[in-house]
C-alpha positions as CSV (number, residue, x, y, z in Angstrom):
1,M,1.8,-38.8,-106.1
2,K,-1.0,-41.4,-106.6
3,Q,-4.4,-40.0,-106.6
4,S,-6.9,-41.5,-104.1
5,S,-10.4,-42.8,-104.8
6,L,-13.5,-42.2,-102.6
7,A,-13.7,-46.0,-102.2
8,E,-10.3,-46.0,-100.6
9,L,-11.4,-43.4,-98.3
10,V,-14.4,-45.5,-97.2
11,S,-12.2,-48.6,-96.7
12,A,-9.1,-46.9,-95.1
13,A,-7.5,-49.4,-92.9
14,G,-6.9,-48.7,-89.2
15,P,-9.0,-46.9,-86.6
16,I,-9.6,-43.3,-87.7
17,D,-11.0,-40.8,-85.1
18,V,-11.0,-37.7,-87.2
19,I,-11.3,-37.0,-91.0
20,S,-10.6,-33.5,-92.0
21,T,-11.6,-32.3,-95.4
22,D,-10.5,-29.3,-97.5
23,V,-13.5,-27.1,-98.4
24,F,-13.1,-25.3,-101.8
25,D,-12.7,-27.6,-104.8
26,T,-13.1,-30.5,-102.4
27,L,-16.2,-30.6,-100.3
28,L,-17.6,-27.6,-102.3
29,L,-16.7,-27.6,-105.9
30,R,-16.1,-24.3,-107.7
31,T,-17.9,-23.6,-111.0
32,G,-16.1,-21.8,-113.9
33,R,-16.5,-18.4,-112.3
34,S,-13.1,-16.9,-111.5
35,E,-12.2,-14.9,-108.5
36,R,-12.1,-11.7,-110.4
37,S,-15.6,-12.5,-111.7
38,R,-16.8,-13.1,-108.2
39,I,-15.3,-9.9,-106.9
40,A,-16.9,-8.0,-109.8
41,K,-20.4,-9.6,-109.0
42,G,-20.0,-8.8,-105.3
43,E,-19.2,-5.1,-106.0
44,R,-22.1,-4.7,-108.4
45,L,-24.4,-5.8,-105.5
46,F,-22.5,-3.7,-103.0
47,S,-22.8,-0.7,-105.3
48,A,-26.5,-1.3,-105.5
49,L,-26.7,-1.5,-101.8
50,L,-24.7,1.7,-101.4
51,A,-27.0,3.6,-103.8
52,Q,-30.0,2.6,-101.7
53,R,-28.1,4.3,-98.6
54,G,-27.2,7.4,-100.7
55,W,-23.7,6.7,-101.8
56,Q,-23.1,6.6,-105.6
57,I,-19.9,4.6,-106.2
58,E,-19.5,2.8,-109.5
59,P,-18.8,-1.0,-109.1
60,D,-15.4,-0.7,-110.9
61,Y,-14.1,1.7,-108.3
62,L,-15.2,-0.5,-105.5
63,A,-13.5,-3.5,-107.2
64,E,-10.3,-1.6,-107.8
65,A,-10.1,-0.7,-104.1
66,R,-10.9,-4.2,-103.0
67,V,-8.4,-5.8,-105.5
68,W,-5.6,-3.3,-104.4
69,A,-6.3,-3.9,-100.7
70,Q,-6.3,-7.7,-101.2
71,R,-3.1,-7.8,-103.4
72,V,-1.1,-5.6,-101.2
73,A,-2.2,-7.6,-98.0
74,F,-1.0,-10.8,-99.7
75,R,2.2,-9.2,-100.8
76,E,3.0,-7.9,-97.3
77,L,2.3,-11.4,-96.0
78,A,4.7,-12.9,-98.4
79,V,7.4,-10.4,-97.5
80,R,6.9,-10.8,-93.9
81,G,7.8,-14.5,-94.3
82,R,6.1,-15.6,-91.0
83,A,3.0,-17.5,-90.3
84,G,-0.2,-15.7,-90.9
85,E,-3.1,-15.2,-93.2
86,V,-5.0,-12.4,-94.9
87,R,-8.4,-11.9,-93.4
88,L,-11.1,-10.7,-95.7
89,A,-12.6,-8.7,-93.0
90,D,-9.4,-6.6,-92.9
91,V,-9.4,-6.3,-96.7
92,I,-13.0,-5.0,-96.8
93,S,-12.3,-2.8,-93.8
94,R,-9.5,-1.1,-95.6
95,Q,-11.5,-0.9,-98.8
96,L,-14.1,1.0,-96.9
97,S,-11.5,3.3,-95.3
98,M,-10.0,4.0,-98.7
99,L,-13.4,5.1,-100.1
100,G,-14.6,7.1,-97.0
101,L,-17.3,4.6,-96.2
102,P,-18.4,3.8,-92.7
103,Q,-17.1,0.6,-91.1
104,F,-20.6,-0.6,-90.1
105,L,-21.0,-1.6,-93.7
106,L,-18.3,-4.5,-93.2
107,A,-20.9,-7.0,-91.9
108,E,-23.2,-6.4,-94.9
109,R,-20.3,-6.6,-97.4
110,L,-19.3,-9.9,-95.9
111,K,-22.9,-11.2,-96.4
112,I,-22.7,-10.3,-99.9
113,E,-19.4,-12.2,-100.2
114,V,-21.1,-15.4,-98.9
115,Q,-24.1,-14.7,-101.3
116,V,-21.8,-14.7,-104.3
117,E,-20.1,-17.8,-103.2
118,K,-23.3,-19.6,-102.9
119,T,-23.9,-19.0,-106.6
120,S,-20.3,-19.9,-107.4
121,L,-20.1,-23.4,-105.9
122,M,-21.8,-26.7,-106.0
123,A,-22.0,-29.7,-103.6
124,N,-19.6,-32.6,-103.9
125,A,-22.4,-35.1,-103.2
126,P,-20.2,-38.2,-103.6
127,L,-17.7,-37.1,-101.1
128,A,-20.4,-35.9,-98.6
129,K,-21.9,-39.4,-98.9
130,V,-18.6,-41.1,-98.0
131,L,-18.1,-38.6,-95.0
132,R,-21.6,-39.3,-93.8
133,T,-20.9,-43.0,-93.8
134,R,-17.7,-42.5,-91.8
135,K,-19.5,-40.2,-89.4
136,N,-22.2,-42.7,-88.8
137,A,-19.6,-45.2,-87.9
138,G,-18.4,-42.9,-85.2
139,T,-15.7,-40.8,-87.0
140,R,-15.6,-37.1,-86.3
141,I,-15.7,-34.9,-89.5
142,V,-14.1,-31.5,-89.6
143,A,-13.5,-29.0,-92.4
144,I,-10.1,-27.2,-92.7
145,S,-9.5,-24.5,-95.2
146,D,-6.8,-21.9,-96.2
147,T,-9.2,-19.0,-96.8
148,T,-9.6,-15.3,-96.1
149,L,-13.1,-16.1,-94.8
150,P,-13.8,-16.6,-91.1
151,S,-15.1,-20.0,-90.0
152,E,-18.6,-18.8,-89.4
153,E,-19.0,-18.0,-93.2
154,I,-17.4,-21.3,-94.2
155,D,-19.8,-23.2,-91.9
156,E,-22.8,-21.3,-93.5
157,L,-21.6,-22.3,-96.9
158,I,-21.2,-26.0,-96.0
159,Q,-24.6,-26.0,-94.4
160,H,-26.2,-24.4,-97.4
161,F,-25.0,-27.1,-99.7
162,H,-24.7,-30.2,-97.3
163,G,-27.2,-29.4,-94.4
164,P,-26.3,-28.9,-90.7
165,D,-25.3,-32.4,-89.7
166,L,-22.2,-33.2,-91.9
167,I,-19.3,-31.1,-90.3
168,D,-18.6,-31.2,-86.5
169,N,-16.2,-28.2,-86.6
170,V,-14.6,-25.7,-89.1
171,Y,-11.0,-24.4,-88.9
172,T,-9.8,-21.7,-91.1
173,S,-6.4,-20.1,-91.6
174,S,-7.9,-16.6,-91.2
175,D,-9.1,-17.4,-87.8
176,H,-6.0,-19.1,-86.6
177,G,-3.3,-17.2,-88.5
178,L,-1.7,-20.6,-89.6
179,T,-2.1,-22.4,-92.9
180,K,-2.3,-25.9,-94.3
181,R,0.5,-24.9,-96.6
182,D,2.9,-24.7,-93.9
183,G,1.4,-27.6,-91.9
184,N,0.8,-25.6,-88.7
185,L,-3.0,-25.5,-89.1
186,F,-3.0,-29.4,-89.0
187,L,-1.1,-29.1,-85.6
188,T,-3.9,-26.8,-84.3
189,V,-6.6,-29.1,-85.4
190,M,-5.1,-32.3,-83.8
191,Q,-4.6,-30.3,-80.6
192,A,-8.2,-29.1,-80.6
193,E,-9.7,-32.3,-81.6
194,N,-7.4,-34.2,-79.1
195,V,-6.2,-36.7,-81.8
196,S,-2.9,-38.1,-82.8
197,P,-1.7,-38.0,-86.4
198,D,-1.9,-41.7,-86.8
199,R,-5.7,-41.6,-86.0
200,M,-6.4,-38.8,-88.4
201,T,-6.7,-38.6,-92.2
202,H,-7.2,-35.7,-94.5
203,V,-8.7,-35.3,-98.0
204,G,-8.2,-32.5,-100.5
205,D,-7.4,-31.4,-103.9
206,D,-4.2,-29.4,-103.5
207,L,-1.0,-31.4,-103.6
208,L,1.0,-29.2,-101.3
209,A,-1.6,-28.1,-98.8
210,D,-3.7,-31.2,-98.8
211,V,-1.1,-34.1,-99.3
212,L,2.5,-33.2,-98.7
213,A,1.9,-30.8,-95.8
214,P,-0.3,-33.2,-93.7
215,S,1.8,-36.2,-94.7
216,A,4.8,-34.4,-93.2
217,K,3.0,-34.2,-89.9
218,G,2.2,-38.0,-90.0
219,I,-1.4,-37.6,-91.2
220,A,-2.6,-39.9,-93.8
221,A,-3.7,-37.9,-96.9
222,H,-6.1,-38.7,-99.7
223,H,-5.5,-36.7,-102.9
224,L,-8.7,-35.8,-104.9
225,P,-7.5,-33.3,-107.5
226,R,-10.0,-31.7,-110.0
227,P,-9.5,-31.9,-113.7
228,A,-6.9,-29.6,-115.1
229,Y,-9.3,-28.1,-117.6
230,R,-11.3,-26.5,-114.8
231,R,-8.4,-24.3,-114.0
232,Y,-8.3,-23.2,-117.7
233,I,-12.0,-22.5,-117.6
234,R,-11.7,-20.2,-114.6
235,A,-8.6,-18.6,-116.1
236,A,-10.4,-17.8,-119.3
237,N,-13.4,-16.4,-117.3
238,G,-10.9,-14.2,-115.3
239,A,-9.3,-12.9,-118.5
240,L,-12.8,-12.0,-119.9
241,T,-13.7,-10.2,-116.7
242,E,-10.4,-8.2,-116.8
243,A,-10.8,-7.4,-120.6
244,A,-14.3,-6.0,-119.9
245,R,-13.0,-4.0,-116.9
246,F,-10.0,-2.8,-119.1
247,G,-12.5,-1.8,-121.9
248,R,-14.7,0.2,-119.5
249,R,-11.7,1.9,-118.0
250,Q,-10.4,3.0,-121.4
251,A,-13.8,4.3,-122.4
252,R,-14.1,6.3,-119.3
253,A,-10.6,7.6,-119.6
254,M,-11.2,8.7,-123.1
255,K,-14.4,10.6,-122.2
256,A,-12.8,12.2,-119.1
257,T,-11.7,15.8,-119.3
258,I,-8.7,17.2,-117.7
259,P,-8.2,21.0,-117.4
260,S,-5.5,22.7,-119.4
261,V,-2.0,21.8,-118.3
262,D,0.1,24.5,-119.9
263,D,2.7,24.6,-117.0
264,A,4.3,22.2,-114.6
265,N,2.2,23.2,-111.7
266,S,-1.0,22.4,-113.5
267,F,0.4,19.2,-114.8
268,G,1.3,18.2,-111.3
269,R,-2.2,19.2,-109.9
270,Y,-4.4,17.6,-112.6
271,V,-2.3,14.6,-113.8
272,L,0.3,13.7,-111.2
273,G,-1.8,14.6,-108.2
274,P,-4.3,11.8,-108.5
275,I,-1.5,9.4,-109.3
276,V,0.5,10.3,-106.2
277,T,-2.6,10.0,-104.1
278,Q,-3.1,6.5,-105.4
279,F,0.5,5.6,-104.6
280,C,0.0,7.0,-101.1
281,M,-3.0,4.9,-100.5
282,L,-1.1,1.9,-101.5
283,I,1.6,2.7,-99.1
284,W,-1.0,3.0,-96.4
285,L,-2.5,-0.4,-97.3
286,Y,1.0,-2.0,-96.9
287,A,1.9,-0.1,-93.8
288,V,-1.5,-0.8,-92.0
289,E,-1.1,-4.6,-92.8
290,A,2.5,-4.4,-91.4
291,E,1.7,-2.6,-88.3
292,V,-0.3,-5.7,-86.9
293,S,2.9,-7.7,-86.4
294,D,6.4,-7.1,-85.0
295,K,7.9,-3.8,-84.0
296,T,7.9,-2.0,-87.3
297,V,9.1,1.3,-88.4
298,L,8.6,2.9,-91.9
299,L,11.6,4.9,-93.1
300,F,11.3,7.4,-96.0
301,C,14.7,7.5,-97.7
302,A,16.4,10.8,-98.6
303,R,16.0,12.4,-101.1
304,G,13.0,11.0,-102.9
305,G,11.3,9.7,-99.8
306,V,11.1,13.1,-98.3
307,G,8.7,14.2,-101.0
308,I,6.9,10.9,-100.7
309,R,6.5,11.4,-97.0
310,E,5.1,14.9,-97.4
311,A,2.3,13.7,-99.9
312,F,1.7,10.6,-97.7
313,E,1.1,12.5,-94.5
314,R,-1.3,14.8,-96.4
315,V,-3.2,11.9,-97.9
316,L,-3.6,10.2,-94.5
317,A,-5.0,13.5,-93.0
318,K,-7.2,14.4,-95.8
319,L,-8.8,10.9,-96.2
320,C,-8.8,10.1,-92.6
321,L,-6.7,6.9,-93.0
322,P,-5.7,5.6,-89.6
323,L,-2.1,4.5,-89.1
324,G,-0.2,4.1,-85.9
325,L,2.9,2.8,-87.4
326,R,6.0,4.9,-86.5
327,R,7.4,6.9,-89.5
328,E,10.8,8.6,-89.8
329,N,12.9,10.2,-92.5
330,I,16.3,8.7,-92.9
331,M,19.5,10.3,-94.2
332,I,20.6,7.6,-96.6
333,S,21.7,7.1,-100.2
334,R,23.1,4.3,-102.3
335,L,26.6,5.6,-101.6
336,V,26.0,5.5,-97.8
337,A,24.6,2.0,-98.1
338,A,27.5,0.9,-100.3
339,R,30.0,1.9,-97.6
340,A,28.3,-0.5,-95.2
341,A,28.1,-3.4,-97.8
342,L,31.7,-2.8,-98.8
343,L,32.9,-3.3,-95.2
344,T,31.3,-6.7,-95.3
345,R,33.0,-7.4,-98.7
346,S,29.6,-8.3,-100.1
347,A,29.4,-9.3,-103.7
348,S,26.4,-7.0,-104.1
349,V,28.4,-3.9,-103.7
350,L,31.0,-5.0,-106.2
351,E,28.3,-5.5,-108.9
352,E,26.9,-2.0,-108.0
353,L,30.2,-0.3,-108.1
354,D,31.3,-2.0,-111.4
355,R,28.2,-0.7,-113.0
356,E,28.4,2.9,-111.5
357,F,32.1,3.5,-112.1
358,R,32.5,1.8,-115.4
359,G,35.2,3.7,-117.3
360,S,36.6,5.5,-114.0
361,V,39.9,4.8,-112.3
362,L,40.3,3.3,-108.8
363,A,41.2,6.5,-107.3
364,D,37.9,8.1,-108.4
365,V,35.9,5.6,-106.5
366,A,38.2,6.0,-103.4
367,K,37.3,9.7,-103.5
368,A,33.6,9.0,-103.8
369,L,33.5,6.4,-101.0
370,G,36.1,8.1,-98.8
371,G,34.6,11.6,-99.1
372,R,37.9,13.4,-100.2
373,T,40.8,13.4,-102.4
374,Y,43.8,11.1,-101.5
375,E,47.4,11.1,-102.5
376,L,47.6,7.5,-103.6
377,P,50.2,5.4,-105.4
378,G,50.2,5.0,-109.2
379,I,48.5,1.7,-109.1
380,W,45.2,3.5,-108.0
381,R,45.2,5.1,-111.6
382,Q,44.2,1.9,-113.2
383,P,40.8,1.2,-114.6
384,F,38.3,0.5,-112.0
385,S,37.5,-3.2,-111.0
386,G,35.4,-4.0,-108.0
387,K,37.6,-7.0,-107.0
388,H,40.9,-5.0,-107.6
389,F,39.4,-2.1,-105.5
390,V,38.7,-4.3,-102.6
391,T,42.2,-5.8,-102.7
392,L,43.7,-2.4,-102.7
393,L,41.4,-0.9,-100.2
394,F,42.1,-3.6,-97.6
395,G,45.8,-3.5,-98.4
396,S,48.4,-1.1,-97.0
397,S,48.0,1.6,-99.7
398,G,44.3,1.9,-99.0
399,A,44.5,2.4,-95.2
400,E,43.6,6.1,-95.3
401,V,40.8,5.6,-97.6
402,L,39.4,2.6,-95.5
403,A,39.7,4.5,-92.3
404,D,37.5,7.3,-93.7
405,I,35.0,4.8,-95.0
406,K,34.9,3.1,-91.5
407,Q,34.4,6.5,-89.9
408,Q,31.6,7.5,-92.2
409,N,29.9,4.2,-91.7
410,A,30.1,4.4,-88.0
411,L,28.4,7.8,-88.1
412,F,25.7,6.5,-90.4
413,T,25.3,3.5,-88.1
414,R,24.6,5.7,-85.1
415,H,22.0,7.6,-87.1
416,F,20.5,4.4,-88.4
417,R,20.3,2.7,-85.0
418,Q,18.9,5.9,-83.4
419,I,16.2,5.9,-86.0
420,I,15.1,2.4,-85.9
421,R,15.3,2.2,-82.0
422,D,14.0,-1.3,-80.9
423,S,12.3,-2.0,-84.2
424,N,12.9,-5.5,-85.5
425,R,11.3,-4.8,-89.0
426,I,12.5,-1.9,-91.2
427,I,10.4,-0.9,-94.1
428,L,12.2,1.5,-96.4
429,C,10.0,3.7,-98.7
430,D,11.6,5.2,-101.8
431,T,10.9,6.0,-105.5
432,G,12.4,2.9,-107.2
433,L,13.4,1.1,-109.4
434,Y,16.0,-1.6,-108.7
435,G,16.1,-1.4,-104.8
436,S,19.9,-0.8,-104.7
437,T,19.7,1.0,-101.3
438,Q,17.8,-2.0,-99.7
439,R,20.1,-4.6,-101.3
440,L,23.3,-2.8,-100.1
441,L,21.8,-2.0,-96.8
442,S,20.8,-5.6,-96.1
443,S,24.4,-6.7,-97.0
444,G,25.9,-4.2,-94.7
445,F,23.6,-5.0,-91.8
446,P,22.7,-8.7,-92.1
447,D,21.3,-8.8,-88.6
448,I,18.6,-6.2,-89.4
449,R,15.5,-7.2,-91.2
450,V,15.1,-4.7,-94.2
451,E,12.5,-4.5,-96.9
452,T,11.5,-1.8,-99.4
453,I,8.3,-0.5,-100.8
454,Q,8.5,1.9,-103.8
455,F,6.6,3.2,-106.7
456,A,7.9,0.7,-109.2
457,R,10.4,-2.2,-109.3
458,S,12.3,-3.1,-112.4
459,N,15.5,-4.8,-113.0
460,Y,16.7,-2.3,-115.5
461,K,20.3,-3.1,-114.4
462,N,20.1,-6.7,-115.4
463,H,21.7,-7.5,-112.1
464,S,20.9,-10.3,-109.5
465,E,17.3,-10.3,-108.3
466,E,18.1,-12.2,-105.0
467,H,16.6,-9.1,-103.0
468,F,13.4,-8.8,-105.1
469,P,11.4,-10.9,-102.7
470,K,12.0,-8.0,-100.2
471,V,11.3,-5.2,-102.6
472,T,7.7,-4.3,-103.6
473,G,6.8,-2.1,-106.6
474,L,3.4,-0.9,-105.3
475,L,2.3,0.2,-108.8
476,V,4.7,-1.5,-111.3
477,E,6.6,-4.7,-111.1
478,Q,8.2,-5.5,-114.6
479,N,11.2,-4.8,-116.5
480,F,9.7,-3.3,-119.7
481,Y,6.8,-1.2,-120.9
482,S,3.7,-3.1,-121.7
483,P,0.7,-1.7,-123.7
484,F,-1.5,-3.8,-121.5
485,N,-0.3,-2.1,-118.3
486,V,-0.9,1.7,-118.3
487,Y,1.2,2.1,-115.1
488,S,4.2,0.8,-116.8
489,C,4.4,4.0,-119.0
490,V,6.6,5.4,-116.2
491,L,9.4,3.0,-117.2
492,R,9.7,4.9,-120.4
493,Y,10.5,8.1,-118.5
494,W,11.5,7.1,-115.0
495,H,13.4,10.4,-114.2
496,L,10.0,12.1,-114.1
497,V,9.0,10.0,-111.0
498,E,12.3,10.6,-109.3
499,S,12.4,14.3,-109.8
500,L,8.7,14.6,-108.8
501,F,9.5,13.6,-105.3
502,E,13.0,15.0,-104.6
503,P,13.4,18.2,-102.8
504,A,16.2,20.8,-103.6
505,V,18.7,19.3,-101.2
506,P,22.0,17.4,-102.1
507,S,22.2,13.6,-102.0
508,V,23.6,12.3,-98.8
509,Y,27.3,11.5,-99.0
510,L,29.1,12.8,-95.9
511,F,28.3,12.7,-92.2
512,K,29.8,14.6,-89.3
513,E,29.1,15.0,-85.6
514,N,27.9,18.5,-84.5
515,A,28.9,20.5,-81.3
516,L,26.0,18.7,-79.5
517,G,27.2,15.3,-80.4
518,Q,24.5,14.7,-82.9
519,V,25.0,13.1,-86.2
520,E,24.2,15.3,-89.2
521,A,24.7,15.1,-92.9
522,N,25.5,17.3,-96.0
523,C,21.8,17.2,-96.8
524,G,20.9,19.2,-93.9
525,D,18.0,18.5,-91.4
526,I,15.4,16.5,-93.4
527,T,13.3,15.6,-90.4
528,F,9.6,15.8,-91.4
529,G,8.2,19.3,-91.1
530,T,11.6,21.1,-91.1
531,L,11.7,21.8,-94.9
532,D,9.3,22.1,-97.8
533,P,10.1,19.5,-100.4
534,S,8.0,21.2,-103.0
535,A,10.0,24.5,-102.9
536,G,11.1,25.0,-106.4
537,N,9.4,21.8,-107.6
538,H,6.4,22.9,-109.5
539,L,5.2,19.3,-110.3
540,L,5.2,18.4,-106.6
541,S,3.6,21.6,-105.6
542,G,0.7,21.0,-108.0
543,A,0.4,17.4,-106.8
544,L,0.2,18.5,-103.2
545,A,-2.3,21.2,-104.2
546,Y,-4.5,18.5,-105.6
547,I,-4.3,16.4,-102.4
548,N,-5.2,19.5,-100.4
549,T,-8.6,19.8,-102.2
550,L,-9.7,16.3,-101.4
551,P,-12.6,15.8,-99.0
552,A,-12.6,13.3,-96.2
553,N,-14.3,10.8,-98.5
554,G,-12.1,11.7,-101.4
555,G,-10.8,8.2,-102.0
556,V,-13.4,7.6,-104.8
557,I,-12.6,10.9,-106.4
558,A,-8.9,10.1,-106.4
559,L,-9.4,6.7,-107.9
560,R,-11.6,8.2,-110.6
561,D,-9.3,11.0,-111.3
562,A,-6.2,8.6,-111.3
563,E,-7.9,6.5,-114.0
564,A,-8.0,9.5,-116.3
565,A,-4.7,10.8,-115.2
566,W,-2.8,7.5,-116.0
567,H,-4.3,7.5,-119.5
568,Y,-3.2,11.3,-119.9
569,L,0.3,10.6,-118.5
570,K,0.8,7.7,-120.9
571,R,0.0,9.9,-123.8
572,A,2.1,12.8,-122.5
573,I,5.2,10.6,-122.1
574,T,4.8,8.7,-125.3
575,H,3.5,11.4,-127.6
576,P,4.2,14.7,-125.9
577,T,3.0,18.1,-127.2
578,E,5.3,21.2,-127.1
579,A,3.6,22.3,-123.9
580,E,4.1,18.9,-122.3
581,L,7.7,18.9,-123.2
582,R,8.1,22.2,-121.2
583,C,6.1,20.7,-118.3
584,L,8.0,17.5,-118.1
585,E,11.6,18.2,-119.0
586,V,12.9,18.1,-115.5
587,G,16.3,19.3,-116.2
588,G,19.6,17.7,-115.3
589,R,19.7,14.6,-113.2
590,S,22.5,14.0,-110.7
591,V,24.8,11.1,-111.4
592,D,25.0,10.7,-107.6
593,F,27.3,8.1,-105.8
594,G,29.4,11.0,-104.5
595,R,29.9,12.5,-108.0
596,A,29.0,16.0,-109.0
597,D,28.3,15.0,-112.6
598,V,24.8,15.9,-114.1
599,L,23.0,14.2,-117.0
600,R,20.7,16.1,-119.1
601,I,17.4,14.6,-119.8
602,L,17.3,16.0,-123.3
603,T,20.5,16.8,-125.1
604,P,19.9,19.3,-128.0
605,G,21.1,18.3,-131.3
606,Q,20.8,21.4,-133.4
607,D,24.2,21.1,-135.1
608,K,23.8,17.4,-135.9
609,T,22.7,15.9,-139.2
610,F,19.4,14.1,-139.4
611,V,21.0,10.7,-139.2
612,R,23.1,11.7,-136.2
613,K,20.1,13.1,-134.5
614,L,18.2,10.0,-135.1
615,M,21.0,7.8,-133.8
616,S,21.4,9.9,-130.7
617,V,17.9,9.3,-129.6
618,K,18.8,6.1,-128.0
619,T,21.3,7.9,-125.7
620,Q,18.5,10.2,-124.4
621,L,16.9,9.7,-120.9
622,W,13.5,10.5,-122.3
623,R,13.6,9.1,-125.9
624,E,9.9,10.2,-126.9
625,G,10.7,13.7,-125.8
626,A,13.9,13.8,-127.7
627,I,12.1,12.6,-130.9
628,A,9.3,15.2,-130.3
629,R,11.7,18.0,-129.9
630,E,14.2,17.2,-132.7
631,F,11.6,16.0,-135.2
632,P,8.5,18.3,-134.7
633,V,7.2,17.3,-138.2
634,L,8.2,13.6,-138.5
635,K,7.3,12.8,-134.7
636,H,3.8,11.8,-135.9
637,A,5.4,8.9,-137.8
638,L,8.5,8.2,-135.6
639,L,6.7,8.0,-132.2
640,P,4.2,5.4,-133.2
641,M,7.1,3.4,-134.8
642,F,9.2,3.7,-131.6
643,G,6.2,2.9,-129.4
644,S,5.5,-0.3,-131.5
645,I,9.1,-1.5,-131.0
646,L,8.9,-1.0,-127.2
647,S,5.5,-2.7,-127.0
648,L,6.9,-5.6,-129.0
649,R,9.9,-5.9,-126.7
650,G,7.5,-5.8,-123.6
651,L,5.4,-8.5,-125.0
652,L,8.4,-10.7,-125.9
653,A,9.7,-10.2,-122.5
654,R,6.4,-11.5,-120.9
655,Q,6.8,-14.8,-122.8
656,H,10.0,-15.6,-121.2
């Protein structure tokens, strides 16, 4: 795409009634200060303002709440996949709610945002001179910007640098819910200005939003990109800002004291409690953004979602977080979703079954999916293959199995349709990691719009990621542990997170119709409030006890405690003490998918030689725990070595 010059804009041929100009990095040029640096400065000013009013909140916690609120809002917008824009007023409003601050502070925080912008911009005087020349010749000049700021603040910034007589009107994506990127904001401008595309021209720095998009609407576009090195300067500034924040966080975490955690309940309370609270606040951020559009329902998936729901509802109540979005618990599992996907002969279910039933025979899979044992011909004793299974299932020998699968899916479909009612947007909430349930459910019900929010997202299966745009890991989205991301420590012992939220009920695998004609499942009634998911689960009991202690303005307390808790959890997972081994060994984990097999987290190796013990570590579900238990003396050398290997793998993965 050929770049334009200002001279070409002055001498543009043909009658032009309206010239629209991009704002940031076009009419107003950004300095080397990054967005993170601007946020940090704004929160320092806001912290000082709050201190004058009697609220003592460190700037880093204000910045963390702001960044989370903004990040989750943009993620929800991307998943929504429809026209819209994140509004800074909404982001700040949610930041205030998270921290227990009154909403009347919103206007003052917006003023601070504009104040910071004024110190982070400079006037593009040459462009302004050209625009004034065209305006004096009778051309109308308007500003059009994809921004979270409202038009009033953009107008104030332009007047600050260029005076009140340059721009006739301002159009922003946040005001209109439309963007330059999709071209629809240009249509709004043309309609408002009563101008046809052939009598309008646009100037801006972004190739997509300022050139390709308006050109597609028939508007002449002038490309005025800024030098590439400017982006590198801002990126470096952002990295320095984050490095400084990381250093302060580490220093605070090192100084923080956590009470003695000699048992699972106390570990749940003082370590996992703040982390669970943080997770629930992120769920709220996503849900409150989602409720502004469509008929949406938030479904908490059995089993892990039942524990998440319990914690979530308590956090909403304790922190006074408003949410009108309908919430339900749903009886579902990967097995249940696989039946639906199998009936559509989706490739996703074959990939899932091939992984889950590697080493099994076809009859074993028929039993798992059909829900009972069958008298099948000898061909069903062959090693399992997804494609072979589908061929047999839909053939004459699989008729009985197929009938049971269809019956089970019909019962689940009744339950599913009853739960979602007239909702046209379904948000599943689960623990994670890969999002198999969402992937299979979307394949089985292609007419229903399904997405998932979960604790973490990781492609540990090395399967297709075509569903990942609809799966959000609220705290972690990466495949390997990274020493630079403390949240990723859970990837080194994921079964801890799963067991934390799961109640003592079986995984859903069979449905039936009761005497009242209602659909029920083998898991029993999991409707919110009918069971205590923390019964027998000391980690969750402790976490809920922490939530119960929070005051109405406890968001700041939770963020502060979570900062120290993550640091503690990382060390407990990677270098566990004997007491932490007792707290965190969660026992056997169900293989699931209709099977009764159980995997042990730590398999004892007392009768093995040193070499065999060392080799068996790679088969353990919690490898650091296995090293600490089997090598109590050598663990001080082995654990740092093992951690270095995993850190190197994570760093190499980031490079690709």
